[in-house]
mmJSON file of the N, C-alpha and C atoms, coordinates in Angstrom:
{"data_MODEL":{"atom_site":{
"group_PDB":["ATOM","ATOM","ATOM","ATOM","ATOM","ATOM","ATOM","ATOM","ATOM","ATOM","ATOM","ATOM","ATOM","ATOM","ATOM","ATOM","ATOM","ATOM","ATOM","ATOM","ATOM","ATOM","ATOM","ATOM","ATOM","ATOM","ATOM","ATOM","ATOM","ATOM","ATOM","ATOM","ATOM","ATOM","ATOM","ATOM","ATOM","ATOM","ATOM","ATOM","ATOM","ATOM","ATOM","ATOM","ATOM","ATOM","ATOM","ATOM","ATOM","ATOM","ATOM","ATOM","ATOM","ATOM","ATOM","ATOM","ATOM","ATOM","ATOM","ATOM","ATOM","ATOM","ATOM","ATOM","ATOM","ATOM","ATOM","ATOM","ATOM","ATOM","ATOM","ATOM","ATOM","ATOM","ATOM","ATOM","ATOM","ATOM","ATOM","ATOM","ATOM","ATOM","ATOM","ATOM","ATOM","ATOM","ATOM","ATOM","ATOM","ATOM","ATOM","ATOM","ATOM","ATOM","ATOM","ATOM","ATOM","ATOM","ATOM","ATOM","ATOM","ATOM","ATOM","ATOM","ATOM","ATOM","ATOM","ATOM","ATOM","ATOM","ATOM","ATOM","ATOM","ATOM","ATOM","ATOM","ATOM","ATOM","ATOM","ATOM","ATOM","ATOM","ATOM","ATOM","ATOM","ATOM","ATOM","ATOM","ATOM","ATOM","ATOM","ATOM","ATOM","ATOM","ATOM","ATOM","ATOM","ATOM","ATOM","ATOM","ATOM","ATOM","ATOM","ATOM","ATOM","ATOM","ATOM","ATOM","ATOM","ATOM","ATOM","ATOM","ATOM","ATOM","ATOM","ATOM","ATOM","ATOM","ATOM","ATOM","ATOM","ATOM","ATOM","ATOM","ATOM","ATOM","ATOM","ATOM","ATOM","ATOM","ATOM","ATOM","ATOM","ATOM","ATOM","ATOM","ATOM","ATOM","ATOM","ATOM","ATOM","ATOM","ATOM","ATOM","ATOM","ATOM","ATOM","ATOM","ATOM","ATOM","ATOM","ATOM","ATOM","ATOM","ATOM","ATOM","ATOM","ATOM","ATOM","ATOM","ATOM","ATOM","ATOM","ATOM","ATOM","ATOM","ATOM","ATOM","ATOM","ATOM","ATOM","ATOM","ATOM","ATOM","ATOM","ATOM","ATOM","ATOM","ATOM","ATOM","ATOM","ATOM","ATOM","ATOM","ATOM","ATOM","ATOM","ATOM","ATOM","ATOM","ATOM","ATOM","ATOM","ATOM","ATOM","ATOM","ATOM"],
"id":[1,2,3,4,5,6,7,8,9,10,11,12,13,14,15,16,17,18,19,20,21,22,23,24,25,26,27,28,29,30,31,32,33,34,35,36,37,38,39,40,41,42,43,44,45,46,47,48,49,50,51,52,53,54,55,56,57,58,59,60,61,62,63,64,65,66,67,68,69,70,71,72,73,74,75,76,77,78,79,80,81,82,83,84,85,86,87,88,89,90,91,92,93,94,95,96,97,98,99,100,101,102,103,104,105,106,107,108,109,110,111,112,113,114,115,116,117,118,119,120,121,122,123,124,125,126,127,128,129,130,131,132,133,134,135,136,137,138,139,140,141,142,143,144,145,146,147,148,149,150,151,152,153,154,155,156,157,158,159,160,161,162,163,164,165,166,167,168,169,170,171,172,173,174,175,176,177,178,179,180,181,182,183,184,185,186,187,188,189,190,191,192,193,194,195,196,197,198,199,200,201,202,203,204,205,206,207,208,209,210,211,212,213,214,215,216,217,218,219,220,221,222,223,224,225,226,227,228,229,230,231,232,233,234,235,236,237],
"type_symbol":["N","C","C","N","C","C","N","C","C","N","C","C","N","C","C","N","C","C","N","C","C","N","C","C","N","C","C","N","C","C","N","C","C","N","C","C","N","C","C","N","C","C","N","C","C","N","C","C","N","C","C","N","C","C","N","C","C","N","C","C","N","C","C","N","C","C","N","C","C","N","C","C","N","C","C","N","C","C","N","C","C","N","C","C","N","C","C","N","C","C","N","C","C","N","C","C","N","C","C","N","C","C","N","C","C","N","C","C","N","C","C","N","C","C","N","C","C","N","C","C","N","C","C","N","C","C","N","C","C","N","C","C","N","C","C","N","C","C","N","C","C","N","C","C","N","C","C","N","C","C","N","C","C","N","C","C","N","C","C","N","C","C","N","C","C","N","C","C","N","C","C","N","C","C","N","C","C","N","C","C","N","C","C","N","C","C","N","C","C","N","C","C","N","C","C","N","C","C","N","C","C","N","C","C","N","C","C","N","C","C","N","C","C","N","C","C","N","C","C","N","C","C","N","C","C","N","C","C","N","C","C","N","C","C","N","C","C"],
"label_atom_id":["N","CA","C","N","CA","C","N","CA","C","N","CA","C","N","CA","C","N","CA","C","N","CA","C","N","CA","C","N","CA","C","N","CA","C","N","CA","C","N","CA","C","N","CA","C","N","CA","C","N","CA","C","N","CA","C","N","CA","C","N","CA","C","N","CA","C","N","CA","C","N","CA","C","N","CA","C","N","CA","C","N","CA","C","N","CA","C","N","CA","C","N","CA","C","N","CA","C","N","CA","C","N","CA","C","N","CA","C","N","CA","C","N","CA","C","N","CA","C","N","CA","C","N","CA","C","N","CA","C","N","CA","C","N","CA","C","N","CA","C","N","CA","C","N","CA","C","N","CA","C","N","CA","C","N","CA","C","N","CA","C","N","CA","C","N","CA","C","N","CA","C","N","CA","C","N","CA","C","N","CA","C","N","CA","C","N","CA","C","N","CA","C","N","CA","C","N","CA","C","N","CA","C","N","CA","C","N","CA","C","N","CA","C","N","CA","C","N","CA","C","N","CA","C","N","CA","C","N","CA","C","N","CA","C","N","CA","C","N","CA","C","N","CA","C","N","CA","C","N","CA","C","N","CA","C","N","CA","C","N","CA","C","N","CA","C","N","CA","C","N","CA","C","N","CA","C"],
"label_alt_id":[null,null,null,null,null,null,null,null,null,null,null,null,null,null,null,null,null,null,null,null,null,null,null,null,null,null,null,null,null,null,null,null,null,null,null,null,null,null,null,null,null,null,null,null,null,null,null,null,null,null,null,null,null,null,null,null,null,null,null,null,null,null,null,null,null,null,null,null,null,null,null,null,null,null,null,null,null,null,null,null,null,null,null,null,null,null,null,null,null,null,null,null,null,null,null,null,null,null,null,null,null,null,null,null,null,null,null,null,null,null,null,null,null,null,null,null,null,null,null,null,null,null,null,null,null,null,null,null,null,null,null,null,null,null,null,null,null,null,null,null,null,null,null,null,null,null,null,null,null,null,null,null,null,null,null,null,null,null,null,null,null,null,null,null,null,null,null,null,null,null,null,null,null,null,null,null,null,null,null,null,null,null,null,null,null,null,null,null,null,null,null,null,null,null,null,null,null,null,null,null,null,null,null,null,null,null,null,null,null,null,null,null,null,null,null,null,null,null,null,null,null,null,null,null,null,null,null,null,null,null,null,null,null,null,null,null,null],
"label_comp_id":["GLY","GLY","GLY","GLY","GLY","GLY","TYR","TYR","TYR","ASP","ASP","ASP","ARG","ARG","ARG","HIS","HIS","HIS","GLY","GLY","GLY","ALA","ALA","ALA","ALA","ALA","ALA","ASP","ASP","ASP","GLN","GLN","GLN","SER","SER","SER","ALA","ALA","ALA","ARG","ARG","ARG","CYS","CYS","CYS","ILE","ILE","ILE","ASN","ASN","ASN","CYS","CYS","CYS","GLY","GLY","GLY","ASN","ASN","ASN","PRO","PRO","PRO","TYR","TYR","TYR","CYS","CYS","CYS","GLU","GLU","GLU","TRP","TRP","TRP","GLN","GLN","GLN","CYS","CYS","CYS","PRO","PRO","PRO","VAL","VAL","VAL","HIS","HIS","HIS","ASN","ASN","ASN","TYR","TYR","TYR","ILE","ILE","ILE","PRO","PRO","PRO","ASP","ASP","ASP","TRP","TRP","TRP","LEU","LEU","LEU","ARG","ARG","ARG","LEU","LEU","LEU","VAL","VAL","VAL","LYS","LYS","LYS","GLN","GLN","GLN","GLY","GLY","GLY","ARG","ARG","ARG","LEU","LEU","LEU","PHE","PHE","PHE","GLU","GLU","GLU","ALA","ALA","ALA","ALA","ALA","ALA","GLU","GLU","GLU","LEU","LEU","LEU","CYS","CYS","CYS","HIS","HIS","HIS","GLN","GLN","GLN","THR","THR","THR","ASN","ASN","ASN","SER","SER","SER","LEU","LEU","LEU","PRO","PRO","PRO","GLU","GLU","GLU","ILE","ILE","ILE","CYS","CYS","CYS","GLY","GLY","GLY","ARG","ARG","ARG","ILE","ILE","ILE","CYS","CYS","CYS","PRO","PRO","PRO","GLN","GLN","GLN","ASP","ASP","ASP","ARG","ARG","ARG","LEU","LEU","LEU","CYS","CYS","CYS","GLU","GLU","GLU","GLY","GLY","GLY","ALA","ALA","ALA","CYS","CYS","CYS","THR","THR","THR","LEU","LEU","LEU","ASN","ASN","ASN"],
"label_asym_id":["A","A","A","A","A","A","A","A","A","A","A","A","A","A","A","A","A","A","A","A","A","A","A","A","A","A","A","A","A","A","A","A","A","A","A","A","A","A","A","A","A","A","A","A","A","A","A","A","A","A","A","A","A","A","A","A","A","A","A","A","A","A","A","A","A","A","A","A","A","A","A","A","A","A","A","A","A","A","A","A","A","A","A","A","A","A","A","A","A","A","A","A","A","A","A","A","A","A","A","A","A","A","A","A","A","A","A","A","A","A","A","A","A","A","A","A","A","A","A","A","A","A","A","A","A","A","A","A","A","A","A","A","A","A","A","A","A","A","A","A","A","A","A","A","A","A","A","A","A","A","A","A","A","A","A","A","A","A","A","A","A","A","A","A","A","A","A","A","A","A","A","A","A","A","A","A","A","A","A","A","A","A","A","A","A","A","A","A","A","A","A","A","A","A","A","A","A","A","A","A","A","A","A","A","A","A","A","A","A","A","A","A","A","A","A","A","A","A","A","A","A","A","A","A","A","A","A","A","A","A","A","A","A","A","A","A","A"],
"label_entity_id":["1","1","1","1","1","1","1","1","1","1","1","1","1","1","1","1","1","1","1","1","1","1","1","1","1","1","1","1","1","1","1","1","1","1","1","1","1","1","1","1","1","1","1","1","1","1","1","1","1","1","1","1","1","1","1","1","1","1","1","1","1","1","1","1","1","1","1","1","1","1","1","1","1","1","1","1","1","1","1","1","1","1","1","1","1","1","1","1","1","1","1","1","1","1","1","1","1","1","1","1","1","1","1","1","1","1","1","1","1","1","1","1","1","1","1","1","1","1","1","1","1","1","1","1","1","1","1","1","1","1","1","1","1","1","1","1","1","1","1","1","1","1","1","1","1","1","1","1","1","1","1","1","1","1","1","1","1","1","1","1","1","1","1","1","1","1","1","1","1","1","1","1","1","1","1","1","1","1","1","1","1","1","1","1","1","1","1","1","1","1","1","1","1","1","1","1","1","1","1","1","1","1","1","1","1","1","1","1","1","1","1","1","1","1","1","1","1","1","1","1","1","1","1","1","1","1","1","1","1","1","1","1","1","1","1","1","1"],
"label_seq_id":[1,1,1,2,2,2,3,3,3,4,4,4,5,5,5,6,6,6,7,7,7,8,8,8,9,9,9,10,10,10,11,11,11,12,12,12,13,13,13,14,14,14,15,15,15,16,16,16,17,17,17,18,18,18,19,19,19,20,20,20,21,21,21,22,22,22,23,23,23,24,24,24,25,25,25,26,26,26,27,27,27,28,28,28,29,29,29,30,30,30,31,31,31,32,32,32,33,33,33,34,34,34,35,35,35,36,36,36,37,37,37,38,38,38,39,39,39,40,40,40,41,41,41,42,42,42,43,43,43,44,44,44,45,45,45,46,46,46,47,47,47,48,48,48,49,49,49,50,50,50,51,51,51,52,52,52,53,53,53,54,54,54,55,55,55,56,56,56,57,57,57,58,58,58,59,59,59,60,60,60,61,61,61,62,62,62,63,63,63,64,64,64,65,65,65,66,66,66,67,67,67,68,68,68,69,69,69,70,70,70,71,71,71,72,72,72,73,73,73,74,74,74,75,75,75,76,76,76,77,77,77,78,78,78,79,79,79],
"pdbx_PDB_ins_code":[null,null,null,null,null,null,null,null,null,null,null,null,null,null,null,null,null,null,null,null,null,null,null,null,null,null,null,null,null,null,null,null,null,null,null,null,null,null,null,null,null,null,null,null,null,null,null,null,null,null,null,null,null,null,null,null,null,null,null,null,null,null,null,null,null,null,null,null,null,null,null,null,null,null,null,null,null,null,null,null,null,null,null,null,null,null,null,null,null,null,null,null,null,null,null,null,null,null,null,null,null,null,null,null,null,null,null,null,null,null,null,null,null,null,null,null,null,null,null,null,null,null,null,null,null,null,null,null,null,null,null,null,null,null,null,null,null,null,null,null,null,null,null,null,null,null,null,null,null,null,null,null,null,null,null,null,null,null,null,null,null,null,null,null,null,null,null,null,null,null,null,null,null,null,null,null,null,null,null,null,null,null,null,null,null,null,null,null,null,null,null,null,null,null,null,null,null,null,null,null,null,null,null,null,null,null,null,null,null,null,null,null,null,null,null,null,null,null,null,null,null,null,null,null,null,null,null,null,null,null,null,null,null,null,null,null,null],
"Cartn_x":[65.622,66.113,65.596,65.685,65.253,66.413,66.146,67.144,67.434,68.659,68.925,68.487,68.644,68.191,68.781,70.072,70.73,70.31,70.171,69.71,68.302,67.452,66.078,66.077,66.927,67.018,67.512,68.493,69.001,67.91,67.163,66.089,64.989,64.625,63.548,63.953,65.248,65.729,65.514,65.195,64.951,63.653,62.729,61.455,61.73,61.167,61.408,60.288,59.329,58.205,57.611,57.154,56.723,55.51,54.775,53.597,52.328,52.463,51.334,51.614,51.22,51.611,50.856,51.229,50.607,50.799,51.913,52.165,51.042,50.663,49.6,48.254,48.007,46.718,46.553,47.658,47.599,47.538,47.869,47.867,46.423,46.06,44.682,44.221,45.141,44.75,45.119,45.614,45.976,46.932,48.006,49.059,49.619,50.041,50.627,52.11,52.381,53.733,54.76,54.519,55.533,55.817,54.771,54.966,55.751,55.421,56.119,57.602,57.891,59.283,60.045,59.396,60.032,60.417,59.514,59.806,60.96,60.974,62.067,63.39,63.376,64.592,65.134,64.229,64.625,65.0,64.894,65.224,64.12,62.938,61.797,60.979,61.591,61.01,59.747,59.707,58.51,57.322,57.532,56.459,56.044,57.001,56.68,55.811,56.141,55.339,53.936,53.83,52.514,51.687,52.318,51.619,51.129,51.94,51.525,50.291,50.249,49.123,47.835,47.919,46.709,45.856,46.478,45.733,45.726,46.565,46.718,46.966,46.067,46.22,47.316,47.732,48.773,49.836,50.535,51.496,52.661,53.014,54.128,53.804,52.572,52.14,51.927,51.278,51.007,52.313,53.338,54.624,55.268,54.917,55.484,54.671,53.361,52.526,52.012,52.155,51.631,52.474,51.827,52.571,52.961,53.924,54.314,54.695,55.314,55.755,54.583,53.399,52.216,51.392,51.707,50.906,51.751,52.167,52.862,54.165,55.032,56.309,56.104,55.126,54.832,54.286,53.649,53.064,54.026,55.165,56.119,56.604,56.729,57.215,58.617,59.412,60.776,60.813,59.714,59.697,59.497],
"Cartn_y":[27.355,28.603,29.761,30.894,32.119,32.849,34.042,34.886,36.079,36.575,37.868,38.938,40.178,41.299,41.229,40.905,40.867,39.638,38.508,37.302,37.459,38.124,38.374,39.293,40.309,41.219,40.479,39.597,38.814,37.924,37.256,36.381,37.188,38.321,39.123,39.72,39.915,40.463,39.497,38.244,37.265,37.553,38.299,38.616,39.479,39.093,39.82,40.798,40.972,41.884,41.641,40.429,39.96,40.694,41.405,42.107,41.288,39.982,39.068,38.281,38.818,38.191,36.892,35.848,34.541,34.096,34.498,34.161,34.707,35.943,36.577,35.923,35.602,35.01,33.615,32.877,31.515,31.496,32.599,32.677,32.678,31.758,31.7,32.98,33.728,34.984,36.196,35.945,36.985,38.017,37.504,38.391,39.196,40.415,41.298,40.952,39.794,39.233,40.092,40.526,41.355,42.658,43.279,44.52,44.244,43.136,42.756,42.511,41.791,41.508,42.789,43.718,44.998,45.748,45.775,46.452,45.779,44.459,43.734,44.033,44.023,44.316,45.7,46.648,48.018,48.173,47.091,47.15,47.729,47.863,48.45,47.331,46.66,45.456,45.739,46.841,47.162,47.366,48.096,48.317,47.007,46.14,44.829,44.027,44.067,43.355,43.938,45.254,45.899,45.483,45.396,44.979,43.541,42.674,41.285,41.218,42.054,42.037,42.595,43.253,43.748,42.614,41.529,40.407,39.172,39.155,37.947,38.344,37.962,38.349,37.557,36.43,35.605,35.176,36.127,35.738,34.909,35.084,34.319,32.829,32.502,31.099,30.589,31.385,30.992,30.69,31.492,31.287,29.954,29.401,28.107,26.914,27.058,25.901,25.899,27.001,27.096,26.249,25.498,24.725,25.619,26.518,27.492,26.855,25.686,25.033,24.714,24.55,24.263,25.514,26.605,27.818,28.929,29.909,31.074,30.707,29.956,29.602,28.723,27.834,26.972,27.733,28.876,29.677,30.725,30.886,31.919,31.714,32.809,32.786,32.192,32.317,31.777,30.257,29.617,28.142,27.553],
"Cartn_z":[1.295,1.752,0.935,1.549,0.894,0.241,-0.169,-0.811,0.076,-0.004,0.605,-0.398,-0.036,-0.872,-2.293,-2.393,-3.702,-4.504,-3.839,-4.521,-5.057,-4.285,-4.73,-5.948,-5.93,-7.074,-8.311,-8.145,-9.275,-9.859,-9.001,-9.485,-10.165,-9.595,-10.171,-11.516,-11.735,-13.004,-14.162,-13.871,-14.933,-15.68,-15.066,-15.72,-16.947,-18.086,-19.328,-19.663,-18.744,-18.983,-20.364,-20.556,-21.869,-22.433,-21.606,-22.097,-22.018,-21.937,-21.742,-20.47,-19.326,-18.057,-17.771,-18.506,-18.278,-16.835,-16.237,-14.829,-13.953,-14.179,-13.395,-13.679,-14.925,-15.301,-14.721,-14.59,-14.04,-12.517,-11.886,-10.424,-9.922,-9.034,-8.534,-7.836,-7.235,-6.589,-7.446,-8.643,-9.611,-9.023,-8.415,-7.925,-9.09,-8.801,-9.813,-9.959,-10.502,-10.486,-11.227,-12.466,-13.129,-12.37,-11.826,-11.063,-9.787,-9.138,-7.913,-8.205,-9.272,-9.627,-9.966,-10.64,-10.971,-9.69,-8.711,-7.445,-6.703,-6.69,-6.03,-6.732,-8.049,-8.825,-8.486,-8.235,-7.896,-6.42,-5.654,-4.233,-3.376,-3.926,-3.217,-2.567,-1.609,-1.02,-0.221,0.505,1.275,0.341,-0.753,-1.723,-2.389,-2.646,-3.225,-2.268,-0.986,0.014,0.093,0.062,0.087,-1.125,-2.279,-3.491,-3.367,-2.79,-2.571,-1.683,-0.672,0.258,-0.357,-1.498,-2.161,-2.712,-3.112,-3.702,-2.823,-1.795,-0.999,0.455,1.333,2.735,3.451,2.898,3.518,2.495,1.857,0.821,1.346,2.614,3.178,3.206,3.54,3.57,2.153,1.349,-0.037,-0.772,-0.538,-1.189,-0.852,0.294,0.704,0.214,0.093,-0.242,-1.676,-2.385,-3.748,-4.714,-5.597,-6.606,-7.795,-7.572,-8.589,-9.915,-9.854,-11.092,-12.008,-11.451,-12.263,-12.546,-11.882,-12.027,-12.648,-11.875,-12.443,-13.156,-12.497,-13.12,-14.341,-14.277,-15.416,-16.608,-16.346,-17.421,-17.964,-17.324,-17.715,-19.151,-19.872,-21.249,-21.345,-20.287,-20.3,-20.31,-19.963,-19.934,-21.295],
"occupancy":[1.0,1.0,1.0,1.0,1.0,1.0,1.0,1.0,1.0,1.0,1.0,1.0,1.0,1.0,1.0,1.0,1.0,1.0,1.0,1.0,1.0,1.0,1.0,1.0,1.0,1.0,1.0,1.0,1.0,1.0,1.0,1.0,1.0,1.0,1.0,1.0,1.0,1.0,1.0,1.0,1.0,1.0,1.0,1.0,1.0,1.0,1.0,1.0,1.0,1.0,1.0,1.0,1.0,1.0,1.0,1.0,1.0,1.0,1.0,1.0,1.0,1.0,1.0,1.0,1.0,1.0,1.0,1.0,1.0,1.0,1.0,1.0,1.0,1.0,1.0,1.0,1.0,1.0,1.0,1.0,1.0,1.0,1.0,1.0,1.0,1.0,1.0,1.0,1.0,1.0,1.0,1.0,1.0,1.0,1.0,1.0,1.0,1.0,1.0,1.0,1.0,1.0,1.0,1.0,1.0,1.0,1.0,1.0,1.0,1.0,1.0,1.0,1.0,1.0,1.0,1.0,1.0,1.0,1.0,1.0,1.0,1.0,1.0,1.0,1.0,1.0,1.0,1.0,1.0,1.0,1.0,1.0,1.0,1.0,1.0,1.0,1.0,1.0,1.0,1.0,1.0,1.0,1.0,1.0,1.0,1.0,1.0,1.0,1.0,1.0,1.0,1.0,1.0,1.0,1.0,1.0,1.0,1.0,1.0,1.0,1.0,1.0,1.0,1.0,1.0,1.0,1.0,1.0,1.0,1.0,1.0,1.0,1.0,1.0,1.0,1.0,1.0,1.0,1.0,1.0,1.0,1.0,1.0,1.0,1.0,1.0,1.0,1.0,1.0,1.0,1.0,1.0,1.0,1.0,1.0,1.0,1.0,1.0,1.0,1.0,1.0,1.0,1.0,1.0,1.0,1.0,1.0,1.0,1.0,1.0,1.0,1.0,1.0,1.0,1.0,1.0,1.0,1.0,1.0,1.0,1.0,1.0,1.0,1.0,1.0,1.0,1.0,1.0,1.0,1.0,1.0,1.0,1.0,1.0,1.0,1.0,1.0],
"B_iso_or_equiv":[0.0,0.0,0.0,0.0,0.0,0.0,0.0,0.0,0.0,0.0,0.0,0.0,0.0,0.0,0.0,0.0,0.0,0.0,0.0,0.0,0.0,0.0,0.0,0.0,0.0,0.0,0.0,0.0,0.0,0.0,0.0,0.0,0.0,0.0,0.0,0.0,0.0,0.0,0.0,0.0,0.0,0.0,0.0,0.0,0.0,0.0,0.0,0.0,0.0,0.0,0.0,0.0,0.0,0.0,0.0,0.0,0.0,0.0,0.0,0.0,0.0,0.0,0.0,0.0,0.0,0.0,0.0,0.0,0.0,0.0,0.0,0.0,0.0,0.0,0.0,0.0,0.0,0.0,0.0,0.0,0.0,0.0,0.0,0.0,0.0,0.0,0.0,0.0,0.0,0.0,0.0,0.0,0.0,0.0,0.0,0.0,0.0,0.0,0.0,0.0,0.0,0.0,0.0,0.0,0.0,0.0,0.0,0.0,0.0,0.0,0.0,0.0,0.0,0.0,0.0,0.0,0.0,0.0,0.0,0.0,0.0,0.0,0.0,0.0,0.0,0.0,0.0,0.0,0.0,0.0,0.0,0.0,0.0,0.0,0.0,0.0,0.0,0.0,0.0,0.0,0.0,0.0,0.0,0.0,0.0,0.0,0.0,0.0,0.0,0.0,0.0,0.0,0.0,0.0,0.0,0.0,0.0,0.0,0.0,0.0,0.0,0.0,0.0,0.0,0.0,0.0,0.0,0.0,0.0,0.0,0.0,0.0,0.0,0.0,0.0,0.0,0.0,0.0,0.0,0.0,0.0,0.0,0.0,0.0,0.0,0.0,0.0,0.0,0.0,0.0,0.0,0.0,0.0,0.0,0.0,0.0,0.0,0.0,0.0,0.0,0.0,0.0,0.0,0.0,0.0,0.0,0.0,0.0,0.0,0.0,0.0,0.0,0.0,0.0,0.0,0.0,0.0,0.0,0.0,0.0,0.0,0.0,0.0,0.0,0.0,0.0,0.0,0.0,0.0,0.0,0.0,0.0,0.0,0.0,0.0,0.0,0.0],
"pdbx_formal_charge":[null,null,null,null,null,null,null,null,null,null,null,null,null,null,null,null,null,null,null,null,null,null,null,null,null,null,null,null,null,null,null,null,null,null,null,null,null,null,null,null,null,null,null,null,null,null,null,null,null,null,null,null,null,null,null,null,null,null,null,null,null,null,null,null,null,null,null,null,null,null,null,null,null,null,null,null,null,null,null,null,null,null,null,null,null,null,null,null,null,null,null,null,null,null,null,null,null,null,null,null,null,null,null,null,null,null,null,null,null,null,null,null,null,null,null,null,null,null,null,null,null,null,null,null,null,null,null,null,null,null,null,null,null,null,null,null,null,null,null,null,null,null,null,null,null,null,null,null,null,null,null,null,null,null,null,null,null,null,null,null,null,null,null,null,null,null,null,null,null,null,null,null,null,null,null,null,null,null,null,null,null,null,null,null,null,null,null,null,null,null,null,null,null,null,null,null,null,null,null,null,null,null,null,null,null,null,null,null,null,null,null,null,null,null,null,null,null,null,null,null,null,null,null,null,null,null,null,null,null,null,null,null,null,null,null,null,null],
"auth_seq_id":[1,1,1,2,2,2,3,3,3,4,4,4,5,5,5,6,6,6,7,7,7,8,8,8,9,9,9,10,10,10,11,11,11,12,12,12,13,13,13,14,14,14,15,15,15,16,16,16,17,17,17,18,18,18,19,19,19,20,20,20,21,21,21,22,22,22,23,23,23,24,24,24,25,25,25,26,26,26,27,27,27,28,28,28,29,29,29,30,30,30,31,31,31,32,32,32,33,33,33,34,34,34,35,35,35,36,36,36,37,37,37,38,38,38,39,39,39,40,40,40,41,41,41,42,42,42,43,43,43,44,44,44,45,45,45,46,46,46,47,47,47,48,48,48,49,49,49,50,50,50,51,51,51,52,52,52,53,53,53,54,54,54,55,55,55,56,56,56,57,57,57,58,58,58,59,59,59,60,60,60,61,61,61,62,62,62,63,63,63,64,64,64,65,65,65,66,66,66,67,67,67,68,68,68,69,69,69,70,70,70,71,71,71,72,72,72,73,73,73,74,74,74,75,75,75,76,76,76,77,77,77,78,78,78,79,79,79],
"auth_comp_id":["GLY","GLY","GLY","GLY","GLY","GLY","TYR","TYR","TYR","ASP","ASP","ASP","ARG","ARG","ARG","HIS","HIS","HIS","GLY","GLY","GLY","ALA","ALA","ALA","ALA","ALA","ALA","ASP","ASP","ASP","GLN","GLN","GLN","SER","SER","SER","ALA","ALA","ALA","ARG","ARG","ARG","CYS","CYS","CYS","ILE","ILE","ILE","ASN","ASN","ASN","CYS","CYS","CYS","GLY","GLY","GLY","ASN","ASN","ASN","PRO","PRO","PRO","TYR","TYR","TYR","CYS","CYS","CYS","GLU","GLU","GLU","TRP","TRP","TRP","GLN","GLN","GLN","CYS","CYS","CYS","PRO","PRO","PRO","VAL","VAL","VAL","HIS","HIS","HIS","ASN","ASN","ASN","TYR","TYR","TYR","ILE","ILE","ILE","PRO","PRO","PRO","ASP","ASP","ASP","TRP","TRP","TRP","LEU","LEU","LEU","ARG","ARG","ARG","LEU","LEU","LEU","VAL","VAL","VAL","LYS","LYS","LYS","GLN","GLN","GLN","GLY","GLY","GLY","ARG","ARG","ARG","LEU","LEU","LEU","PHE","PHE","PHE","GLU","GLU","GLU","ALA","ALA","ALA","ALA","ALA","ALA","GLU","GLU","GLU","LEU","LEU","LEU","CYS","CYS","CYS","HIS","HIS","HIS","GLN","GLN","GLN","THR","THR","THR","ASN","ASN","ASN","SER","SER","SER","LEU","LEU","LEU","PRO","PRO","PRO","GLU","GLU","GLU","ILE","ILE","ILE","CYS","CYS","CYS","GLY","GLY","GLY","ARG","ARG","ARG","ILE","ILE","ILE","CYS","CYS","CYS","PRO","PRO","PRO","GLN","GLN","GLN","ASP","ASP","ASP","ARG","ARG","ARG","LEU","LEU","LEU","CYS","CYS","CYS","GLU","GLU","GLU","GLY","GLY","GLY","ALA","ALA","ALA","CYS","CYS","CYS","THR","THR","THR","LEU","LEU","LEU","ASN","ASN","ASN"],
"auth_asym_id":["A","A","A","A","A","A","A","A","A","A","A","A","A","A","A","A","A","A","A","A","A","A","A","A","A","A","A","A","A","A","A","A","A","A","A","A","A","A","A","A","A","A","A","A","A","A","A","A","A","A","A","A","A","A","A","A","A","A","A","A","A","A","A","A","A","A","A","A","A","A","A","A","A","A","A","A","A","A","A","A","A","A","A","A","A","A","A","A","A","A","A","A","A","A","A","A","A","A","A","A","A","A","A","A","A","A","A","A","A","A","A","A","A","A","A","A","A","A","A","A","A","A","A","A","A","A","A","A","A","A","A","A","A","A","A","A","A","A","A","A","A","A","A","A","A","A","A","A","A","A","A","A","A","A","A","A","A","A","A","A","A","A","A","A","A","A","A","A","A","A","A","A","A","A","A","A","A","A","A","A","A","A","A","A","A","A","A","A","A","A","A","A","A","A","A","A","A","A","A","A","A","A","A","A","A","A","A","A","A","A","A","A","A","A","A","A","A","A","A","A","A","A","A","A","A","A","A","A","A","A","A","A","A","A","A","A","A"],
"auth_atom_id":["N","CA","C","N","CA","C","N","CA","C","N","CA","C","N","CA","C","N","CA","C","N","CA","C","N","CA","C","N","CA","C","N","CA","C","N","CA","C","N","CA","C","N","CA","C","N","CA","C","N","CA","C","N","CA","C","N","CA","C","N","CA","C","N","CA","C","N","CA","C","N","CA","C","N","CA","C","N","CA","C","N","CA","C","N","CA","C","N","CA","C","N","CA","C","N","CA","C","N","CA","C","N","CA","C","N","CA","C","N","CA","C","N","CA","C","N","CA","C","N","CA","C","N","CA","C","N","CA","C","N","CA","C","N","CA","C","N","CA","C","N","CA","C","N","CA","C","N","CA","C","N","CA","C","N","CA","C","N","CA","C","N","CA","C","N","CA","C","N","CA","C","N","CA","C","N","CA","C","N","CA","C","N","CA","C","N","CA","C","N","CA","C","N","CA","C","N","CA","C","N","CA","C","N","CA","C","N","CA","C","N","CA","C","N","CA","C","N","CA","C","N","CA","C","N","CA","C","N","CA","C","N","CA","C","N","CA","C","N","CA","C","N","CA","C","N","CA","C","N","CA","C","N","CA","C","N","CA","C","N","CA","C","N","CA","C","N","CA","C","N","CA","C","N","CA","C"],
"pdbx_PDB_model_num":[1,1,1,1,1,1,1,1,1,1,1,1,1,1,1,1,1,1,1,1,1,1,1,1,1,1,1,1,1,1,1,1,1,1,1,1,1,1,1,1,1,1,1,1,1,1,1,1,1,1,1,1,1,1,1,1,1,1,1,1,1,1,1,1,1,1,1,1,1,1,1,1,1,1,1,1,1,1,1,1,1,1,1,1,1,1,1,1,1,1,1,1,1,1,1,1,1,1,1,1,1,1,1,1,1,1,1,1,1,1,1,1,1,1,1,1,1,1,1,1,1,1,1,1,1,1,1,1,1,1,1,1,1,1,1,1,1,1,1,1,1,1,1,1,1,1,1,1,1,1,1,1,1,1,1,1,1,1,1,1,1,1,1,1,1,1,1,1,1,1,1,1,1,1,1,1,1,1,1,1,1,1,1,1,1,1,1,1,1,1,1,1,1,1,1,1,1,1,1,1,1,1,1,1,1,1,1,1,1,1,1,1,1,1,1,1,1,1,1,1,1,1,1,1,1,1,1,1,1,1,1,1,1,1,1,1,1]
}}}
């Protein structure tokens, strides 16, 4: 399942803006993950979607098939 607007904001608030975006560096399409999470946290979902489309023409599909645990999430400083 997905998140509603508030659930997405709660999840995006977990980003600590570490300054070394290993998540972005590990992403094969180099999504602007910290920036995207900041926009979601602020409730700026349309802008977050636009930012996703700058690096990925099909983020909706990528979000379902990407092995995040081995890429961005696996590289996160919180892990």
